[in-house]
C-alpha positions in Angstrom: 45.1 141.2 -46.2 43.4 140.5 -49.5 40.2 138.4 -49.8 40.8 134.9 -50.9 39.9 134.0 -54.5 36.9 131.7 -54.5 36.2 129.0 -57.1 34.3 130.1 -60.2 30.6 129.5 -59.9 28.3 129.3 -63.0 26.6 132.7 -63.2 23.1 131.2 -63.6 23.7 129.1 -60.4 25.0 132.1 -58.5 21.9 134.0 -59.4 19.5 131.2 -58.5 18.1 131.5 -55.0 18.4 128.3 -52.9 15.3 126.4 -52.0 13.7 127.9 -48.9 12.0 125.6 -46.5 8.8 126.7 -44.8 9.6 128.6 -41.7 9.8 126.6 -38.5 7.1 127.1 -35.9 7.5 127.9 -32.2 6.0 125.6 -29.5 2.7 127.4 -29.4 2.3 128.0 -33.1 0.8 126.0 -35.9 3.2 125.2 -38.7 1.1 125.5 -41.9 3.9 126.3 -44.3 5.2 123.0 -45.5 2.2 120.8 -46.4 3.2 118.3 -43.7 0.8 115.7 -42.3 -0.3 117.0 -38.8 -0.8 113.5 -37.4 1.9 111.6 -35.5 3.2 108.4 -37.1 1.2 105.2 -36.6 2.5 102.8 -33.9 3.2 100.2 -36.5 5.4 102.6 -38.4 7.3 103.5 -35.3 7.8 99.8 -34.6 9.2 99.3 -38.0 11.8 101.9 -37.3 13.2 99.8 -34.5 14.2 97.1 -37.1 16.5 98.8 -39.5 20.0 98.1 -41.0 22.6 99.0 -38.3 23.7 102.6 -38.9 27.3 101.5 -39.4 26.2 99.6 -42.5 25.0 100.9 -45.8 21.4 100.5 -46.7 20.2 98.5 -49.8 21.2 100.8 -52.6 18.3 99.7 -54.7 15.6 99.9 -51.9 14.7 96.5 -53.3 12.1 95.5 -50.7 10.2 98.7 -51.2 10.4 98.5 -54.9 9.0 95.0 -54.8 6.2 96.1 -52.5 5.2 98.9 -54.7 5.5 96.7 -57.8 3.1 94.3 -56.2 0.7 97.1 -55.3 0.6 98.6 -58.7 1.0 95.5 -60.8 4.4 96.3 -62.3 7.9 94.7 -62.2 10.2 96.1 -59.6 12.5 97.5 -62.3 9.6 99.8 -63.3 9.8 101.4 -59.8 12.5 103.8 -58.7 13.0 105.1 -55.1 14.5 108.4 -54.2 14.9 110.8 -51.3 11.5 112.4 -51.8 10.0 112.8 -55.2 11.8 116.0 -55.7 15.1 114.2 -55.9 13.7 112.0 -58.7 12.7 115.2 -60.5 16.3 116.4 -60.5 17.5 113.0 -61.7 15.0 112.9 -64.6 15.8 116.4 -65.7 19.6 115.7 -65.5 19.1 112.6 -67.5 17.2 114.3 -70.3 18.2 117.9 -70.6 21.4 119.8 -71.0 22.8 123.0 -72.6 20.5 124.2 -75.4 17.6 122.1 -74.3 14.3 123.2 -72.7 12.1 122.1 -69.9 8.5 123.2 -69.7 6.5 123.7 -66.6 3.4 125.7 -65.4 3.9 128.8 -63.3 3.1 129.4 -60.6 3.8 125.8 -59.6 6.3 124.0 -57.3 9.0 126.5 -56.5 11.8 123.9 -57.0 10.9 123.6 -60.7 12.8 126.7 -62.0 16.1 125.3 -60.5 15.8 121.9 -62.2 16.7 123.0 -65.8 19.3 125.5 -64.6 21.2 122.9 -62.6 21.2 120.8 -65.8 22.4 123.7 -67.9 19.1 123.8 -69.8 16.5 126.5 -70.1 13.2 126.6 -68.2 10.1 127.6 -70.1 7.3 128.9 -67.8 3.7 128.7 -69.0 1.3 130.9 -67.0 -1.7 129.2 -65.2 -5.2 129.9 -66.5 -8.0 131.6 -64.6 -8.8 129.4 -61.6 -5.1 128.8 -61.1 -5.0 125.7 -63.3 -2.5 124.3 -65.8 -3.0 125.5 -69.3 -2.1 122.3 -71.0 -3.0 123.6 -74.5 -0.5 126.4 -74.0 2.1 124.0 -72.6 1.7 121.8 -75.7 2.0 124.8 -77.9 5.3 125.7 -76.2 6.9 122.4 -77.3 9.8 122.9 -79.8 12.5 120.7 -81.1 14.6 121.7 -78.1 12.0 120.5 -75.6 13.3 117.5 -73.6 11.0 117.3 -70.6 7.6 118.7 -69.4 6.5 118.7 -65.8 2.7 118.5 -64.9 1.9 119.0 -61.3 -1.5 117.8 -60.2 -2.9 118.9 -57.8 -0.8 122.0 -58.5 1.4 123.2 -55.7 0.8 125.9 -54.4 -2.6 126.6 -55.9 -4.4 123.3 -55.5 -6.5 122.5 -58.7 -6.1 119.2 -60.5 -5.6 118.2 -64.2 -8.5 116.1 -65.4 -8.0 112.7 -67.0 -9.4 113.9 -70.3 -7.2 117.0 -70.3 -4.1 114.9 -69.6 -5.0 112.3 -72.3 -5.4 115.1 -74.9 -2.2 116.7 -73.8 -0.1 113.5 -74.1 -1.4 112.9 -77.6 -0.1 116.3 -78.6 3.4 115.9 -77.1 6.1 114.1 -79.2 6.7 110.6 -77.9 10.5 111.3 -77.4 9.7 114.1 -74.9 9.6 113.1 -71.3 6.4 114.0 -69.4 6.8 113.9 -65.6 3.4 113.6 -63.9 4.1 115.0 -60.4 1.3 113.6 -58.2 2.8 114.3 -54.8 -0.7 115.1 -53.4 -2.7 112.4 -55.2 -4.0 110.8 -52.0 -6.0 113.9 -51.1 -7.9 114.1 -54.4 -11.6 113.6 -54.3 -12.5 115.0 -57.7 -13.9 112.1 -59.8 -12.5 113.4 -63.1 -8.9 113.9 -61.9 -6.1 112.2 -63.7 -4.6 109.3 -61.7 -1.5 108.3 -63.5 -1.1 105.0 -61.6 -4.7 103.8 -61.7 -4.9 104.7 -65.4 -1.5 103.2 -66.1 -0.6 106.0 -68.4 3.0 104.9 -68.3 2.1 101.7 -70.2 0.2 103.4 -73.1 2.8 106.2 -73.2 6.3 105.1 -72.2 7.4 108.7 -72.2 5.3 109.4 -69.1 6.8 108.9 -65.6 4.5 109.2 -62.6 5.9 110.5 -59.3 4.4 109.9 -55.8 5.8 110.5 -52.3 5.5 109.2 -48.7 6.1 112.7 -47.4 2.5 114.1 -47.5 -0.4 111.7 -47.0 1.8 109.0 -45.4 3.4 111.4 -43.0 7.1 110.5 -43.6 8.4 114.0 -44.5 11.3 113.7 -42.1 12.5 110.4 -43.6 12.6 111.6 -47.3 11.3 108.9 -49.5 9.4 109.1 -52.8 9.0 106.9 -55.9 8.5 106.9 -59.6 6.8 104.4 -61.8 7.5 104.3 -65.5 9.4 102.5 -68.3 12.4 100.7 -66.9 14.8 102.2 -69.4 13.7 105.7 -68.5 14.0 105.0 -64.8 17.5 103.4 -65.4 18.5 106.9 -66.6 17.3 108.4 -63.4 19.1 105.7 -61.4 22.3 106.6 -63.2 22.1 110.2 -62.2 21.1 109.5 -58.6 23.4 109.9 -55.6 24.1 106.3 -54.5 22.9 104.9 -51.2 20.8 108.0 -50.5 17.6 106.2 -49.4 18.1 105.1 -45.8 17.0 101.8 -44.3 14.7 103.7 -41.9 12.9 105.4 -44.8 12.5 102.1 -46.7 11.1 100.2 -43.6 8.8 103.0 -42.6 7.4 103.3 -46.2 6.7 99.5 -46.3 5.0 99.7 -42.9 2.9 102.7 -44.1 1.8 100.7 -47.1 0.8 97.9 -44.8 -1.2 100.3 -42.7 -2.7 102.2 -45.6 -6.3 101.7 -44.4 -5.6 103.6 -41.2 -3.7 106.3 -43.0 -6.5 106.8 -45.4 -8.8 107.5 -42.5 -6.5 110.3 -41.5 -6.4 111.6 -45.1 -10.2 111.7 -45.0 -10.1 113.9 -41.9 -7.6 116.3 -43.6 -9.9 116.4 -46.6 -12.9 117.3 -44.3 -10.8 120.1 -42.7 -9.9 121.3 -46.2 -13.5 121.4 -47.2 -14.4 123.5 -44.1 -11.5 125.8 -44.6 -12.3 126.5 -48.3 -16.0 127.0 -47.5 -15.2 129.4 -44.7 -12.7 131.5 -46.8 -15.1 131.7 -49.7 -17.9 132.8 -47.3 -15.6 135.7 -46.4 -15.3 136.7 -50.1 -11.9 135.1 -50.9 -11.5 133.8 -54.4 -10.0 130.4 -53.3 -9.2 127.9 -56.1 -10.7 124.4 -55.9 -7.9 122.7 -53.9 -7.6 119.0 -54.1 -4.5 118.8 -52.0 -3.8 119.3 -48.3 -3.4 123.1 -48.6 -5.4 126.1 -49.8 -4.3 129.1 -51.9 -5.1 132.6 -50.7 -4.7 135.1 -53.6 -3.5 138.1 -51.6 -1.6 139.7 -54.5 0.3 142.9 -53.6 -0.8 142.6 -50.0 0.8 139.2 -49.5 3.7 140.3 -47.2 1.4 142.2 -44.8 -1.2 139.3 -44.8 1.5 136.8 -44.0 2.7 139.0 -41.1 -0.8 139.0 -39.7 -0.9 135.2 -39.8 2.5 135.0 -38.1 1.3 137.4 -35.4 -1.5 134.9 -34.6 1.0 132.1 -34.4 0.1 130.7 -37.8 3.2 130.0 -39.9 2.1 130.1 -43.5 4.0 130.1 -46.8 3.9 133.5 -48.6 4.9 134.1 -52.2 5.5 137.8 -52.3 3.3 139.8 -54.6 1.2 136.7 -55.5 -0.5 134.8 -52.6 -0.2 132.6 -49.5 -0.3 128.8 -49.3 -1.9 127.6 -46.1 -1.5 123.9 -45.2 -4.4 122.1 -43.7 -3.1 121.3 -40.3 -4.5 120.5 -36.8 -8.2 120.8 -36.2 -7.6 123.8 -33.8 -5.8 125.7 -36.5 -8.8 125.9 -38.9 -10.9 128.5 -36.9 -7.8 130.5 -36.2 -6.9 130.7 -39.9 -10.5 131.8 -40.7 -10.4 134.5 -37.9 -7.2 136.0 -39.3 -8.3 135.8 -42.9 -11.5 137.7 -42.0 -9.5 140.6 -40.8 -7.7 140.9 -44.1 -10.8 141.5 -46.2 
C-alpha cells in the first residue's frame, strides 16, 4: 500500500517550527515557563464571567463594549482601539496587512520567539538585528537596517525573554529615523511591570498621535491574569487598525474574554497591588542571582533572564529536577517567570548550584 500524497506545503512553512508553549507543570511543581500571573482571578472578575453571551450565540464581533472602555481610559475614539485574541494575534494581523513576498520585517533578536514566524507566514523576509550588550534593543542598528523593502518593524519593550526596556528618548530618536510609511509595532505586553522612570510608554506618551505609523500593543494576559481567556488590544490610527481588522479571524474574541477584561479594568487598583508584589519578588530574585555572580540583565518585566549559554540544557534539567518548570532557549539562556512567593528561594537554591 503506497503512502497517500499530501497537499503541497510552502517549503518555508514546512521548515518553520511551530510555536512551543511553556511546559506544563505537575501538581507539586512551580510553572515558571510562560510568564503567567501567579495570582487567582479577582472575585469581581469571576463574577463577570457568570454574565456572558450564551454559548450558543456569537459574541460581539467588534468587542464594542471593551473598545469603548479602553477608548475612555486612554482618551481615544473606539475606532482607534482594536481587540484580538491576545496581542500576538494582532501582531500577525498587522504583519499580514503590511508585508508580502519581497518585503521585509525587522525585529531584534533574541526577542519574542513568535516573531520569526510572522514574516514567513506573510511570505515576507524577517530581518533579525542582534541585541546589544546588556541584552537590549540596538535601535540604531535597527534603523540602519531599514531599506525600501521594509514594511514593518517590531520593538518589544520590556524585551521578552531578556527583560530590559527601551527608553523614551531612544524610541523618539528611532521613530524620527524611520520613514513614516513603515509601520512600527511597539509591543508593550509587559508594560504594567515597568518601574524604570525613563522607559517609553506608548500610551501615556500618545506616540500614535504624533506618529500615525506607530501602533501600541498591550495584553490582559500578563499583569491582568487573563492568559487563559486570550484577549489583547492595539491602539493606533483607525485606518491602520482597519487593516488589522480586515485580516483578523471574525468572531474570535469571546464574550467571556471581553467581560473579564472590562471587569479587570474596573478592578485595576486591586490588580496593581498584585503587580507591585510581583515586582518586589522580581527585585529580590534579580538581587539574589546577581549576588551569586550571575550576569542578569535589568528586567522590567515579570521574568528574569539567566544567560547560561552552552550549558542551558543541563541547567534547565536541574531546575526541572527541583520541580521548577522554566523556559530554556538552547545554547543561549533560560527565562524564569516571577511566580509564587515560595518559588523564589527554590530558584535561587538551584541557580547557586550551577555556578
